[in-house]
N, C-alpha and C positions, 0 to 999 in steps of 0.2 A: 805562684800559685796559691790561692788560699784555701783554708781546710775547713770544712765545719763537721758537726756532728748532729745526729737526728736524735731527739729527745724522746723519753719514755713517755708515749702518748695513751699507753692501754695499762694503764694502772688505777687503783683505788685511791690512792693518796696523791694530790697534788703536790705535796711537798716533796715527793720521790723526785719528780721531774725538776722542781725548783732546785734541789740538791745538785742536780747534773749540770743545770745552766749555771748556776753559780762557780760551780768546779769547773767549766770551759772559761768563763770570764775571768778566773785568777790565773788558769793555766796557758792563756794565751792563744787558744782557739778562735777562730776568726768568726765564726759562725754557729748557731744552733737554729734546728729547723723541727718543725712540727708538723705531723702528719694531718690528713684529713679525713676523718674516718667516724663513722657512727658507732662501730664494734668491729671487731674481728675475731674469727674463729678459730679457736687453739688448735693444737694437732690432736690433743684428746677430745675434740668435740665441744670445750666449753667456750661459752661467748666471754670474749674480753671486752671490759668494757672501754670507752675511748672518752678523753677529755677533748672538749671542743677546740677546734683549732686557733680562732682569733682570740678566744678568752685567754688562752695559753700563752699567747703572744703578747698579751696585755700583761699579765703576771709576771712575764719573762722579762718583758722591758723594765718594769717597776723594779724588779728585783735584780737587775744586772746594769753595769755602768759603761761597758766599751764594746761588748761582743756584738755581732750583726745578728737580726733576729728574722727568722723568714718561714714561709709556707711550703711544704715538699709533699704533696703540691695541694693547692686549694683546688676544689673539685667545682668545675664551671656549672654543672647540673644540678648541685646540691642548694642552691641559694639564689634566688634572682640577682642580676649583676647589681643592681643598686644597693640591696642588702649588704652585699658583700664587700663593696666600696665604701658604704657607710662604716662598717665595721673595721675595714684597713684603715682608713682614714682616722678612725677613733686611735688605732695602735699606732699610728705614724704621729699624732700628736705627743703620744707617750715617749717613743722610742726616737723621734726625731729621724736623722738619715742611716739610722741602724737598721731600718726595716728593708727587707727584700721580699718580693712576693713573686712566687712561682704559680701559674695555674695551669690545671690539665682537664682532659674531658673525662677521666675515669677508664677504667678497665674492666677485664672480665672479673676481676675478684671483687670489684665495687658492686655487683650485681645483686647479690645478697642481700646487702644491707640497704641499697637503693629501694629494692621491693618489699622488705621489711615494712619500712615507713612509708610506702605507697608511691613512691615515685617510680616513673617509668624509665627503665634506664636505656632504652633507644637504641638505634643503630649507630656504627662507628661514624657514620655520614650526620646523624644529627648530633651527636656528641660533640664532633667537632664544629658544626655549625655554631653549637652551644659556646663552645670556647673562645671561638673568633668573636662572638657578640659580647661575651663578658670581657674580654682582653680590650674590647673598643672603649667598654664602660669605664674601666679601673685605670687604663693607662694615662699617663700626663697630670697624674695626681701628687707629683712630690715624690714619688718612689719608683723603683726599677719595678718592671714587670715582664717576667719571663713565662715563655710557654713552656710546658713539660710534656714529653711523650716522643714517639718515635718519630723522626723528620719525615718519613713517606706520608704522615697524615698532615703535617704542621706548615706547610710552606706559608699559605697564607697568612695562619698565625702568626708566626715566626716574623712576617712582615710589618705585622702591626707591634711586636713586641721590642723589649730591649734585649733580649737574650734568651737561652735555651736549655734546659736540664733535659738528660736523657740517662734514665735510671737502668743500671746493669748492663749494658751494653759492653763488650769487650772492647779494647783501645783500637782496633781496626775498623769495627763496625762504626764507632763514635766517629774518627775520623773520616769515614766514607760519608755519613749521613749528613755531619757538620759540612763537607764541602759540596753536599747536594742543596743545602739551604743557601749558599752563596752569601754568607754574612756581610752585613756591611761593616764598614769602620765603626767601633765602638760596641759592637754587639759581644755579649758576654756570652760564651759558651761553658757549661757546667756539667758533671758529671755525678751521680749518686749512686751508691751500692753498699750490701751487707759486709759486713767485717767480721772476724774474730781477732780482736788484738790482745798481744800480751806483753810484758816488761821485755821478753827475749823471746826467741823461737821455742824452747821447751816450754815456757809458761802457755804460749800460745796453742801449741798443740794439745798440751794437755786441758786446756779451756775446751777446744774444739771436739775433744773426746767427749768429755761433759756435757757438751750442750747439743752435738748433733747437728750441727748446721745443715743446710740445703747445699745441693751443689752450685758450683759457680760463687761462691763465697770467699772472699779474700782471707787468708789466715795468715799471722805472722806476726813477729816482733816489728820494732819500729824500721828497721833495717828493709826488710822484706816487702813491709806494705810501702814504704818511701820509693823503694824500687818499680812496684807495680802502679804506683801513682805518677811517677815520673813518665811511663808510657800515656798515659791520659794528658799530661802537659803536652807532650811532645805532638799527642794529636790535636791540640787545640784546645785544651781545657783550661781555665784559668780559677775556675772553682772546682773542689771535690767536696760532696758531700758524705760521710760514712756513718753508715747505720750499724751501730754494733748489735750484735745476736743479743747479748747482755747488757742494752742499753740503759737499765737502772742503774748500772756500778759508775759510778763517778770517777773511779780510778783512770777508767777510758779516757776522760778528757784532759788529765794529767799525762796520761802515755803520749795523746796526740799533740797536746800543747807543749810539752817540755822534751820531748822524746824523738817523735815524730817530725814534727814540724821545723826545726832547725837542720834536717836532712835534705828538704827540698830546696828549690831554687827560688 
């Protein structure tokens, strides 16, 4: 099973994000992944700026040598499919075979930013139709394309795609949804979720107390997190993408690449 990290997209200084990407490249982390948002609202109500996803991928590709880079996830309703394909093709020319693309339909947390910039959020049926149309345009361009989201909405999208990503579902739900998709040979199943990582259990607990993560976040040192991830591997995942709550800290990359990764099969 391969392990990736989400990058800190909601920062003022791009160098913060690049520091994490370079640390992951050095530490042996298999992939780094950029969110695709216009902004986010912090818990205190402040607007958190976002770095544009495809620009981030190009910069990370130029600053790293071996780590895979990808979207988690590119939103099908945010750009015309041809515009997204052109941007991803450009990244592919820089990154080569390191590019992995996941495309999703957007969820309720995306409504505010879509409507702020004059986009129609749309019904789930409209958003899934946009996802299917986008995948049909972006696939078969030299890099894998995965569909992101709950399997109950994505049966046709996953037929078109090379793989699937499910965010935050527990292992039993992940396994059930993957079975519902009836994946063909060569189909890649991946899981992503938020984590609080520490060098050991004590460090992870202290960090969690300081950060106050929401319910459902994986918390622990390398051994505990590895145990949790093995459940996803048993459920059929060949990739996991970890989203540290403190994603701007490059030390997370060292913990994943040097301490966590050797504990996995």
